[in-house]
C-alpha positions in Angstrom: -24.3 5.1 -26.8 -21.7 2.7 -25.6 -24.1 -0.2 -26.0 -24.7 0.8 -29.7 -20.9 0.8 -30.3 -20.6 -2.6 -28.6 -23.5 -4.0 -30.7 -21.9 -2.7 -33.9 -18.5 -4.4 -33.0 -19.8 -7.7 -31.7 -18.9 -10.9 -33.3 -21.4 -12.8 -35.5 -23.5 -15.2 -33.5 -22.3 -14.0 -30.1 -24.2 -11.6 -27.8 -22.2 -8.4 -27.0 -22.2 -9.0 -23.3 -22.4 -12.7 -22.6 -22.1 -14.1 -19.1 -18.7 -15.7 -19.9 -17.2 -12.4 -21.1 -18.5 -10.7 -18.0 -17.2 -13.4 -15.7 -13.8 -13.3 -17.5 -13.6 -9.5 -17.2 -14.4 -9.7 -13.5 -11.8 -12.5 -13.0 -9.2 -10.4 -14.8 -10.1 -7.3 -12.7 -9.8 -9.2 -9.4 -6.5 -10.8 -10.4 -5.1 -7.3 -11.4 -6.5 -5.8 -8.2 -4.9 -8.4 -6.0 -1.5 -8.1 -7.8 -1.6 -4.3 -7.5 -2.5 -4.5 -3.8 0.4 -7.0 -3.2 2.9 -4.7 -5.0 1.6 -1.7 -3.1 1.8 -3.5 0.3 5.3 -4.6 -0.4 6.3 -1.1 -1.4 4.9 0.4 1.8 6.6 -2.3 3.9 9.9 -1.4 2.4 9.2 2.3 2.8 8.3 1.8 6.5 11.6 -0.1 7.1 13.7 2.5 5.3 11.9 5.3 7.3 12.8 3.5 10.5 16.5 3.2 9.5 16.4 6.8 8.4 15.1 7.9 11.8 18.0 5.9 13.5 20.6 7.5 11.2 19.1 11.0 11.8 19.2 10.5 15.5 22.8 9.3 15.4 23.8 12.3 13.2 22.0 15.0 15.1 22.8 14.1 18.7 24.5 10.8 19.2 25.9 11.3 22.7 24.9 13.1 25.9 27.3 14.3 28.4 26.7 14.0 32.1 29.8 15.5 33.8 32.7 13.8 32.2 30.9 10.6 31.1 29.4 10.2 27.7 26.4 7.9 27.0 24.2 7.3 24.0 21.5 9.9 23.8 17.9 9.1 24.5 16.9 10.1 21.0 18.9 7.2 19.5 17.3 4.7 21.9 13.9 6.1 21.1 14.5 5.9 17.4 15.6 2.3 17.7 12.9 1.1 20.2 9.9 3.3 19.5 10.5 3.5 15.8 10.8 -0.2 15.5 7.6 -0.7 17.6 5.6 1.7 15.5 6.9 0.3 12.2 6.7 -3.4 13.1 2.9 -3.8 13.0 2.3 -2.1 9.6 5.2 -4.0 8.1 3.8 -7.3 9.5 0.3 -6.5 8.1 1.7 -5.5 4.7 3.6 -8.8 4.3 1.2 -11.2 5.8 -2.4 -9.9 5.3 -2.9 -9.1 1.6 -6.2 -7.7 0.4 -8.3 -10.6 -0.9 -10.8 -8.8 -3.0 -12.0 -5.3 -3.8 -14.7 -4.2 -1.4 -16.3 -1.6 -3.5 -15.5 1.5 -1.4 -12.7 2.8 -3.5 -14.6 5.0 -5.9 -17.0 6.5 -3.3 -14.1 7.4 -1.1 -12.2 8.9 -4.0 -15.2 10.9 -5.0 -15.8 12.1 -1.4 -12.3 13.6 -1.4 -12.9 15.4 -4.7 -11.0 13.0 -7.0 -12.8 12.4 -10.3 -12.8 8.8 -11.6 
């Protein structure tokens, strides 16, 4: 049915699905896909950084100090938020900023369909 519509709307003297149109469509798709992946990667890199800072702020607000006798020191939760949070966040941030997706690999639709999403 779609082919009939395309045949009725084709330009005179030009086949409805020429190789140049198909190549141009694929090139536009790949450009859009790369740009969308780059934006998404940057968004998640920022989100990971903000999440790490949020963990540090939360640790500082909930229990910033521990008391051992009469001496006060910075609580282990704050050090864990700074150290472990930074360690856990650093690799995804690095990958998001330095290793963009080069081309679609064709697994997007089957994965979406497997999890019940209709495309």
